[in-house]
N, CA, C, O and CB atoms as a CASP TS submission, in Angstrom:
PFRMAT TS
TARGET T0000
AUTHOR 0000-0000-0000
METHOD Language model
MODEL 1
PARENT N/A
ATOM      1  N   MET     1       4.155  -3.811  42.486  1.00  0.00           N
ATOM      2  CA  MET     1       3.624  -2.708  41.712  1.00  0.00           C
ATOM      3  C   MET     1       2.109  -2.655  41.862  1.00  0.00           C
ATOM      4  O   MET     1       1.443  -3.688  41.924  1.00  0.00           O
ATOM      5  CB  MET     1       4.020  -2.840  40.233  1.00  0.00           C
ATOM      6  N   SER     2       1.595  -1.482  41.919  1.00  0.00           N
ATOM      7  CA  SER     2       0.153  -1.327  42.043  1.00  0.00           C
ATOM      8  C   SER     2      -0.497  -1.488  40.669  1.00  0.00           C
ATOM      9  O   SER     2       0.183  -1.534  39.644  1.00  0.00           O
ATOM     10  CB  SER     2      -0.202   0.050  42.663  1.00  0.00           C
ATOM     11  N   ALA     3      -1.798  -1.570  40.674  1.00  0.00           N
ATOM     12  CA  ALA     3      -2.538  -1.721  39.415  1.00  0.00           C
ATOM     13  C   ALA     3      -2.367  -0.488  38.543  1.00  0.00           C
ATOM     14  O   ALA     3      -2.275  -0.599  37.320  1.00  0.00           O
ATOM     15  CB  ALA     3      -4.030  -1.973  39.689  1.00  0.00           C
ATOM     16  N   ALA     4      -2.325   0.679  39.160  1.00  0.00           N
ATOM     17  CA  ALA     4      -2.162   1.911  38.389  1.00  0.00           C
ATOM     18  C   ALA     4      -0.789   1.951  37.717  1.00  0.00           C
ATOM     19  O   ALA     4      -0.668   2.415  36.583  1.00  0.00           O
ATOM     20  CB  ALA     4      -2.347   3.141  39.297  1.00  0.00           C
ATOM     21  N   ALA     5       0.226   1.475  38.399  1.00  0.00           N
ATOM     22  CA  ALA     5       1.569   1.458  37.829  1.00  0.00           C
ATOM     23  C   ALA     5       1.643   0.483  36.651  1.00  0.00           C
ATOM     24  O   ALA     5       2.286   0.773  35.643  1.00  0.00           O
ATOM     25  CB  ALA     5       2.604   1.077  38.905  1.00  0.00           C
ATOM     26  N   HIS     6       0.988  -0.663  36.778  1.00  0.00           N
ATOM     27  CA  HIS     6       0.945  -1.616  35.664  1.00  0.00           C
ATOM     28  C   HIS     6       0.222  -1.008  34.466  1.00  0.00           C
ATOM     29  O   HIS     6       0.651  -1.174  33.324  1.00  0.00           O
ATOM     30  CB  HIS     6       0.250  -2.925  36.096  1.00  0.00           C
ATOM     31  N   TYR     7      -0.869  -0.309  34.730  1.00  0.00           N
ATOM     32  CA  TYR     7      -1.628   0.329  33.655  1.00  0.00           C
ATOM     33  C   TYR     7      -0.777   1.378  32.949  1.00  0.00           C
ATOM     34  O   TYR     7      -0.753   1.427  31.719  1.00  0.00           O
ATOM     35  CB  TYR     7      -2.915   0.970  34.206  1.00  0.00           C
ATOM     36  N   LEU     8      -0.087   2.208  33.702  1.00  0.00           N
ATOM     37  CA  LEU     8       0.752   3.248  33.103  1.00  0.00           C
ATOM     38  C   LEU     8       1.918   2.645  32.333  1.00  0.00           C
ATOM     39  O   LEU     8       2.303   3.167  31.287  1.00  0.00           O
ATOM     40  CB  LEU     8       1.276   4.196  34.182  1.00  0.00           C
ATOM     41  N   GLN     9       2.480   1.557  32.835  1.00  0.00           N
ATOM     42  CA  GLN     9       3.575   0.900  32.130  1.00  0.00           C
ATOM     43  C   GLN     9       3.072   0.313  30.805  1.00  0.00           C
ATOM     44  O   GLN     9       3.744   0.450  29.782  1.00  0.00           O
ATOM     45  CB  GLN     9       4.203  -0.208  33.012  1.00  0.00           C
ATOM     46  N   ALA    10       1.926  -0.325  30.807  1.00  0.00           N
ATOM     47  CA  ALA    10       1.355  -0.871  29.575  1.00  0.00           C
ATOM     48  C   ALA    10       1.014   0.243  28.595  1.00  0.00           C
ATOM     49  O   ALA    10       1.221   0.089  27.391  1.00  0.00           O
ATOM     50  CB  ALA    10       0.103  -1.702  29.884  1.00  0.00           C
ATOM     51  N   LEU    11       0.502   1.348  29.085  1.00  0.00           N
ATOM     52  CA  LEU    11       0.178   2.487  28.237  1.00  0.00           C
ATOM     53  C   LEU    11       1.437   3.062  27.591  1.00  0.00           C
ATOM     54  O   LEU    11       1.424   3.432  26.418  1.00  0.00           O
ATOM     55  CB  LEU    11      -0.542   3.566  29.049  1.00  0.00           C
ATOM     56  N   ALA    12       2.518   3.136  28.355  1.00  0.00           N
ATOM     57  CA  ALA    12       3.782   3.644  27.818  1.00  0.00           C
ATOM     58  C   ALA    12       4.327   2.713  26.746  1.00  0.00           C
ATOM     59  O   ALA    12       4.857   3.183  25.739  1.00  0.00           O
ATOM     60  CB  ALA    12       4.814   3.819  28.939  1.00  0.00           C
ATOM     61  N   ILE    13       4.211   1.407  26.940  1.00  0.00           N
ATOM     62  CA  ILE    13       4.699   0.440  25.947  1.00  0.00           C
ATOM     63  C   ILE    13       3.885   0.543  24.660  1.00  0.00           C
ATOM     64  O   ILE    13       4.453   0.514  23.569  1.00  0.00           O
ATOM     65  CB  ILE    13       4.632  -1.001  26.508  1.00  0.00           C
ATOM     66  N   VAL    14       2.577   0.663  24.772  1.00  0.00           N
ATOM     67  CA  VAL    14       1.715   0.793  23.592  1.00  0.00           C
ATOM     68  C   VAL    14       2.033   2.082  22.841  1.00  0.00           C
ATOM     69  O   VAL    14       2.084   2.090  21.611  1.00  0.00           O
ATOM     70  CB  VAL    14       0.224   0.766  23.999  1.00  0.00           C
ATOM     71  N   ALA    15       2.245   3.167  23.577  1.00  0.00           N
ATOM     72  CA  ALA    15       2.579   4.441  22.930  1.00  0.00           C
ATOM     73  C   ALA    15       3.921   4.346  22.215  1.00  0.00           C
ATOM     74  O   ALA    15       4.076   4.888  21.121  1.00  0.00           O
ATOM     75  CB  ALA    15       2.610   5.583  23.963  1.00  0.00           C
ATOM     76  N   LEU    16       4.880   3.671  22.813  1.00  0.00           N
ATOM     77  CA  LEU    16       6.185   3.498  22.185  1.00  0.00           C
ATOM     78  C   LEU    16       6.071   2.674  20.905  1.00  0.00           C
ATOM     79  O   LEU    16       6.656   3.038  19.885  1.00  0.00           O
ATOM     80  CB  LEU    16       7.161   2.831  23.158  1.00  0.00           C
ATOM     81  N   LEU    17       5.336   1.582  20.942  1.00  0.00           N
ATOM     82  CA  LEU    17       5.151   0.750  19.749  1.00  0.00           C
ATOM     83  C   LEU    17       4.409   1.508  18.657  1.00  0.00           C
ATOM     84  O   LEU    17       4.748   1.384  17.481  1.00  0.00           O
ATOM     85  CB  LEU    17       4.391  -0.532  20.103  1.00  0.00           C
ATOM     86  N   ALA    18       3.408   2.286  19.028  1.00  0.00           N
ATOM     87  CA  ALA    18       2.675   3.074  18.035  1.00  0.00           C
ATOM     88  C   ALA    18       3.595   4.115  17.400  1.00  0.00           C
ATOM     89  O   ALA    18       3.508   4.363  16.197  1.00  0.00           O
ATOM     90  CB  ALA    18       1.451   3.761  18.681  1.00  0.00           C
ATOM     91  N   GLY    19       4.461   4.719  18.185  1.00  0.00           N
ATOM     92  CA  GLY    19       5.419   5.675  17.639  1.00  0.00           C
ATOM     93  C   GLY    19       6.384   5.044  16.669  1.00  0.00           C
ATOM     94  O   GLY    19       6.717   5.640  15.645  1.00  0.00           O
ATOM     95  N   VAL    20       6.839   3.843  16.977  1.00  0.00           N
ATOM     96  CA  VAL    20       7.751   3.139  16.071  1.00  0.00           C
ATOM     97  C   VAL    20       7.045   2.806  14.766  1.00  0.00           C
ATOM     98  O   VAL    20       7.611   3.007  13.691  1.00  0.00           O
ATOM     99  CB  VAL    20       8.290   1.853  16.727  1.00  0.00           C
ATOM    100  N   VAL    21       5.823   2.303  14.843  1.00  0.00           N
ATOM    101  CA  VAL    21       5.074   1.947  13.637  1.00  0.00           C
ATOM    102  C   VAL    21       4.814   3.180  12.777  1.00  0.00           C
ATOM    103  O   VAL    21       4.993   3.136  11.560  1.00  0.00           O
ATOM    104  CB  VAL    21       3.744   1.271  14.009  1.00  0.00           C
ATOM    105  N   LEU    22       4.397   4.268  13.395  1.00  0.00           N
ATOM    106  CA  LEU    22       4.126   5.484  12.628  1.00  0.00           C
ATOM    107  C   LEU    22       5.405   6.068  12.048  1.00  0.00           C
ATOM    108  O   LEU    22       5.393   6.609  10.943  1.00  0.00           O
ATOM    109  CB  LEU    22       3.430   6.522  13.504  1.00  0.00           C
ATOM    110  N   GLY    23       6.493   5.968  12.772  1.00  0.00           N
ATOM    111  CA  GLY    23       7.769   6.460  12.265  1.00  0.00           C
ATOM    112  C   GLY    23       8.237   5.684  11.051  1.00  0.00           C
ATOM    113  O   GLY    23       8.738   6.272  10.092  1.00  0.00           O
ATOM    114  N   VAL    24       8.081   4.378  11.082  1.00  0.00           N
ATOM    115  CA  VAL    24       8.479   3.549   9.939  1.00  0.00           C
ATOM    116  C   VAL    24       7.605   3.853   8.737  1.00  0.00           C
ATOM    117  O   VAL    24       8.103   3.947   7.615  1.00  0.00           O
ATOM    118  CB  VAL    24       8.395   2.052  10.291  1.00  0.00           C
ATOM    119  N   ARG    25       6.315   4.007   8.956  1.00  0.00           N
ATOM    120  CA  ARG    25       5.409   4.323   7.837  1.00  0.00           C
ATOM    121  C   ARG    25       5.728   5.687   7.251  1.00  0.00           C
ATOM    122  O   ARG    25       5.660   5.871   6.036  1.00  0.00           O
ATOM    123  CB  ARG    25       3.940   4.283   8.297  1.00  0.00           C
ATOM    124  N   ARG    26       6.076   6.650   8.104  1.00  0.00           N
ATOM    125  CA  ARG    26       6.364   7.998   7.618  1.00  0.00           C
ATOM    126  C   ARG    26       7.624   8.019   6.775  1.00  0.00           C
ATOM    127  O   ARG    26       7.704   8.753   5.790  1.00  0.00           O
ATOM    128  CB  ARG    26       6.502   8.969   8.784  1.00  0.00           C
ATOM    129  N   LEU    27       8.612   7.217   7.154  1.00  0.00           N
ATOM    130  CA  LEU    27       9.843   7.169   6.389  1.00  0.00           C
ATOM    131  C   LEU    27       9.673   6.407   5.085  1.00  0.00           C
ATOM    132  O   LEU    27      10.533   6.489   4.208  1.00  0.00           O
ATOM    133  CB  LEU    27      10.939   6.543   7.211  1.00  0.00           C
ATOM    134  N   GLY    28       8.586   5.672   4.943  1.00  0.00           N
ATOM    135  CA  GLY    28       8.309   4.966   3.703  1.00  0.00           C
ATOM    136  C   GLY    28       8.894   3.580   3.653  1.00  0.00           C
ATOM    137  O   GLY    28       8.812   2.925   2.613  1.00  0.00           O
ATOM    138  N   GLY    29       9.473   3.110   4.714  1.00  0.00           N
ATOM    139  CA  GLY    29      10.098   1.790   4.707  1.00  0.00           C
ATOM    140  C   GLY    29       9.102   0.672   4.485  1.00  0.00           C
ATOM    141  O   GLY    29       9.354  -0.233   3.689  1.00  0.00           O
ATOM    142  N   ALA    30       7.992   0.720   5.166  1.00  0.00           N
ATOM    143  CA  ALA    30       7.032  -0.369   5.055  1.00  0.00           C
ATOM    144  C   ALA    30       6.331  -0.364   3.704  1.00  0.00           C
ATOM    145  O   ALA    30       6.162  -1.424   3.101  1.00  0.00           O
ATOM    146  CB  ALA    30       6.009  -0.279   6.170  1.00  0.00           C
ATOM    147  N   SER    31       5.919   0.796   3.217  1.00  0.00           N
ATOM    148  CA  SER    31       5.180   0.837   1.958  1.00  0.00           C
ATOM    149  C   SER    31       6.085   0.528   0.767  1.00  0.00           C
ATOM    150  O   SER    31       5.650  -0.126  -0.181  1.00  0.00           O
ATOM    151  CB  SER    31       4.525   2.204   1.774  1.00  0.00           C
ATOM    152  N   ALA    32       7.334   0.987   0.802  1.00  0.00           N
ATOM    153  CA  ALA    32       8.253   0.681  -0.294  1.00  0.00           C
ATOM    154  C   ALA    32       8.556  -0.805  -0.335  1.00  0.00           C
ATOM    155  O   ALA    32       8.646  -1.394  -1.412  1.00  0.00           O
ATOM    156  CB  ALA    32       9.554   1.482  -0.153  1.00  0.00           C
ATOM    157  N   GLN    33       8.712  -1.406   0.814  1.00  0.00           N
ATOM    158  CA  GLN    33       8.973  -2.842   0.863  1.00  0.00           C
ATOM    159  C   GLN    33       7.768  -3.615   0.343  1.00  0.00           C
ATOM    160  O   GLN    33       7.935  -4.606  -0.368  1.00  0.00           O
ATOM    161  CB  GLN    33       9.316  -3.285   2.297  1.00  0.00           C
ATOM    162  N   ALA    34       6.573  -3.186   0.680  1.00  0.00           N
ATOM    163  CA  ALA    34       5.373  -3.881   0.214  1.00  0.00           C
ATOM    164  C   ALA    34       5.257  -3.783  -1.298  1.00  0.00           C
ATOM    165  O   ALA    34       4.875  -4.759  -1.944  1.00  0.00           O
ATOM    166  CB  ALA    34       4.116  -3.304   0.882  1.00  0.00           C
ATOM    167  N   ARG    35       5.579  -2.618  -1.888  1.00  0.00           N
ATOM    168  CA  ARG    35       5.502  -2.484  -3.340  1.00  0.00           C
ATOM    169  C   ARG    35       6.528  -3.367  -4.025  1.00  0.00           C
ATOM    170  O   ARG    35       6.239  -3.937  -5.077  1.00  0.00           O
ATOM    171  CB  ARG    35       5.705  -1.032  -3.753  1.00  0.00           C
ATOM    172  N   GLU    36       7.706  -3.491  -3.461  1.00  0.00           N
ATOM    173  CA  GLU    36       8.714  -4.358  -4.064  1.00  0.00           C
ATOM    174  C   GLU    36       8.276  -5.816  -4.011  1.00  0.00           C
ATOM    175  O   GLU    36       8.590  -6.595  -4.911  1.00  0.00           O
ATOM    176  CB  GLU    36      10.063  -4.185  -3.357  1.00  0.00           C
ATOM    177  N   ASN    37       7.548  -6.189  -2.953  1.00  0.00           N
ATOM    178  CA  ASN    37       7.105  -7.568  -2.818  1.00  0.00           C
ATOM    179  C   ASN    37       6.052  -7.927  -3.858  1.00  0.00           C
ATOM    180  O   ASN    37       5.928  -9.098  -4.219  1.00  0.00           O
ATOM    181  CB  ASN    37       6.558  -7.805  -1.425  1.00  0.00           C
ATOM    182  N   ILE    38       5.293  -6.957  -4.346  1.00  0.00           N
ATOM    183  CA  ILE    38       4.268  -7.275  -5.342  1.00  0.00           C
ATOM    184  C   ILE    38       4.741  -6.957  -6.751  1.00  0.00           C
ATOM    185  O   ILE    38       3.942  -6.983  -7.687  1.00  0.00           O
ATOM    186  CB  ILE    38       2.985  -6.511  -5.044  1.00  0.00           C
ATOM    187  N   GLY    39       6.014  -6.661  -6.920  1.00  0.00           N
ATOM    188  CA  GLY    39       6.563  -6.505  -8.255  1.00  0.00           C
ATOM    189  C   GLY    39       6.795  -5.085  -8.703  1.00  0.00           C
ATOM    190  O   GLY    39       7.242  -4.878  -9.831  1.00  0.00           O
ATOM    191  N   GLY    40       6.515  -4.093  -7.878  1.00  0.00           N
ATOM    192  CA  GLY    40       6.759  -2.706  -8.261  1.00  0.00           C
ATOM    193  C   GLY    40       8.189  -2.300  -7.946  1.00  0.00           C
ATOM    194  O   GLY    40       8.942  -3.057  -7.332  1.00  0.00           O
ATOM    195  N   CYS    41       8.553  -1.106  -8.370  1.00  0.00           N
ATOM    196  CA  CYS    41       9.907  -0.630  -8.120  1.00  0.00           C
ATOM    197  C   CYS    41      10.028  -0.017  -6.734  1.00  0.00           C
ATOM    198  O   CYS    41      11.137   0.081  -6.209  1.00  0.00           O
ATOM    199  CB  CYS    41      10.315   0.385  -9.178  1.00  0.00           C
ATOM    200  N   GLY    42       8.924   0.398  -6.126  1.00  0.00           N
ATOM    201  CA  GLY    42       8.974   0.986  -4.800  1.00  0.00           C
ATOM    202  C   GLY    42       9.294   2.463  -4.795  1.00  0.00           C
ATOM    203  O   GLY    42       9.531   3.025  -3.726  1.00  0.00           O
ATOM    204  N   ASN    43       9.312   3.123  -5.955  1.00  0.00           N
ATOM    205  CA  ASN    43       9.666   4.541  -5.986  1.00  0.00           C
ATOM    206  C   ASN    43       8.470   5.434  -5.707  1.00  0.00           C
ATOM    207  O   ASN    43       8.478   6.191  -4.735  1.00  0.00           O
ATOM    208  CB  ASN    43      10.266   4.900  -7.327  1.00  0.00           C
ATOM    209  N   CYS    44       7.440   5.359  -6.546  1.00  0.00           N
ATOM    210  CA  CYS    44       6.330   6.296  -6.353  1.00  0.00           C
ATOM    211  C   CYS    44       4.981   5.597  -6.245  1.00  0.00           C
ATOM    212  O   CYS    44       4.065   6.141  -5.629  1.00  0.00           O
ATOM    213  CB  CYS    44       6.292   7.287  -7.491  1.00  0.00           C
ATOM    214  N   GLY    45       4.834   4.432  -6.813  1.00  0.00           N
ATOM    215  CA  GLY    45       3.563   3.731  -6.762  1.00  0.00           C
ATOM    216  C   GLY    45       2.547   4.216  -7.770  1.00  0.00           C
ATOM    217  O   GLY    45       1.392   3.793  -7.714  1.00  0.00           O
ATOM    218  N   GLY    46       2.937   5.105  -8.710  1.00  0.00           N
ATOM    219  CA  GLY    46       1.989   5.639  -9.666  1.00  0.00           C
ATOM    220  C   GLY    46       2.009   4.954 -11.011  1.00  0.00           C
ATOM    221  O   GLY    46       1.357   5.426 -11.942  1.00  0.00           O
ATOM    222  N   CYS    47       2.732   3.859 -11.148  1.00  0.00           N
ATOM    223  CA  CYS    47       2.867   3.201 -12.448  1.00  0.00           C
ATOM    224  C   CYS    47       1.522   2.682 -12.962  1.00  0.00           C
ATOM    225  O   CYS    47       1.255   2.721 -14.164  1.00  0.00           O
ATOM    226  CB  CYS    47       3.866   2.048 -12.352  1.00  0.00           C
ATOM    227  N   GLU    48       0.683   2.200 -12.053  1.00  0.00           N
ATOM    228  CA  GLU    48      -0.606   1.650 -12.485  1.00  0.00           C
ATOM    229  C   GLU    48      -1.486   2.739 -13.067  1.00  0.00           C
ATOM    230  O   GLU    48      -2.247   2.478 -13.999  1.00  0.00           O
ATOM    231  CB  GLU    48      -1.323   0.964 -11.316  1.00  0.00           C
ATOM    232  N   ARG    49      -1.401   3.953 -12.544  1.00  0.00           N
ATOM    233  CA  ARG    49      -2.248   5.037 -13.033  1.00  0.00           C
ATOM    234  C   ARG    49      -1.827   5.487 -14.425  1.00  0.00           C
ATOM    235  O   ARG    49      -2.673   5.920 -15.208  1.00  0.00           O
ATOM    236  CB  ARG    49      -2.206   6.216 -12.070  1.00  0.00           C
ATOM    237  N   ASN    50      -0.540   5.396 -14.752  1.00  0.00           N
ATOM    238  CA  ASN    50      -0.033   5.886 -16.026  1.00  0.00           C
ATOM    239  C   ASN    50       0.015   4.800 -17.106  1.00  0.00           C
ATOM    240  O   ASN    50       0.338   5.093 -18.257  1.00  0.00           O
ATOM    241  CB  ASN    50       1.342   6.467 -15.832  1.00  0.00           C
ATOM    242  N   ALA    51      -0.297   3.568 -16.752  1.00  0.00           N
ATOM    243  CA  ALA    51      -0.234   2.478 -17.714  1.00  0.00           C
ATOM    244  C   ALA    51      -1.424   2.557 -18.666  1.00  0.00           C
ATOM    245  O   ALA    51      -2.522   2.939 -18.259  1.00  0.00           O
ATOM    246  CB  ALA    51      -0.203   1.113 -16.992  1.00  0.00           C
ATOM    247  N   PRO    52      -1.209   2.198 -19.933  1.00  0.00           N
ATOM    248  CA  PRO    52      -2.335   2.202 -20.865  1.00  0.00           C
ATOM    249  C   PRO    52      -3.339   1.114 -20.503  1.00  0.00           C
ATOM    250  O   PRO    52      -2.977   0.060 -19.979  1.00  0.00           O
ATOM    251  CB  PRO    52      -1.841   2.010 -22.307  1.00  0.00           C
ATOM    252  N   THR    53      -4.589   1.388 -20.788  1.00  0.00           N
ATOM    253  CA  THR    53      -5.622   0.402 -20.478  1.00  0.00           C
ATOM    254  C   THR    53      -5.671  -0.652 -21.585  1.00  0.00           C
ATOM    255  O   THR    53      -5.518  -0.315 -22.759  1.00  0.00           O
ATOM    256  CB  THR    53      -7.008   1.086 -20.310  1.00  0.00           C
ATOM    257  N   PRO    54      -5.879  -1.908 -21.234  1.00  0.00           N
ATOM    258  CA  PRO    54      -5.963  -2.939 -22.255  1.00  0.00           C
ATOM    259  C   PRO    54      -7.235  -2.775 -23.090  1.00  0.00           C
ATOM    260  O   PRO    54      -8.246  -2.288 -22.583  1.00  0.00           O
ATOM    261  CB  PRO    54      -5.921  -4.329 -21.612  1.00  0.00           C
ATOM    262  N   PRO    55      -7.196  -3.172 -24.349  1.00  0.00           N
ATOM    263  CA  PRO    55      -8.392  -3.031 -25.195  1.00  0.00           C
ATOM    264  C   PRO    55      -9.515  -3.937 -24.699  1.00  0.00           C
ATOM    265  O   PRO    55      -9.281  -5.040 -24.205  1.00  0.00           O
ATOM    266  CB  PRO    55      -8.058  -3.359 -26.668  1.00  0.00           C
ATOM    267  N   ALA    56     -10.729  -3.442 -24.845  1.00  0.00           N
ATOM    268  CA  ALA    56     -11.893  -4.222 -24.415  1.00  0.00           C
ATOM    269  C   ALA    56     -12.150  -5.336 -25.429  1.00  0.00           C
ATOM    270  O   ALA    56     -12.016  -5.145 -26.638  1.00  0.00           O
ATOM    271  CB  ALA    56     -13.155  -3.311 -24.260  1.00  0.00           C
ATOM    272  N   GLU    57     -12.518  -6.489 -24.907  1.00  0.00           N
ATOM    273  CA  GLU    57     -12.815  -7.627 -25.785  1.00  0.00           C
ATOM    274  C   GLU    57     -14.306  -7.637 -26.135  1.00  0.00           C
ATOM    275  O   GLU    57     -15.161  -7.407 -25.279  1.00  0.00           O
ATOM    276  CB  GLU    57     -12.404  -8.970 -25.107  1.00  0.00           C
ATOM    277  N   ASP    58     -14.590  -7.900 -27.374  1.00  0.00           N
ATOM    278  CA  ASP    58     -15.985  -8.034 -27.797  1.00  0.00           C
ATOM    279  C   ASP    58     -16.437  -9.465 -27.558  1.00  0.00           C
ATOM    280  O   ASP    58     -15.730 -10.418 -27.888  1.00  0.00           O
ATOM    281  CB  ASP    58     -16.163  -7.641 -29.295  1.00  0.00           C
ATOM    282  N   SER    59     -17.622  -9.602 -26.981  1.00  0.00           N
ATOM    283  CA  SER    59     -18.109 -10.976 -26.747  1.00  0.00           C
ATOM    284  C   SER    59     -19.419 -11.232 -27.436  1.00  0.00           C
ATOM    285  O   SER    59     -19.962 -12.333 -27.340  1.00  0.00           O
ATOM    286  CB  SER    59     -18.263 -11.244 -25.264  1.00  0.00           C
TER
END
């Protein structure tokens, strides 16, 4: 194989891997799994925004 053919083959492999990664992120598989790993339900990720704030402590 020539150098150009090796370059094109490597470029095709990188493009394929990037497509797989972007496809998984778009479907929400990676982000939902990450939220479940840190204790969230994995549904929307907005629970922290809607939670009441703890009272401030006086020092």
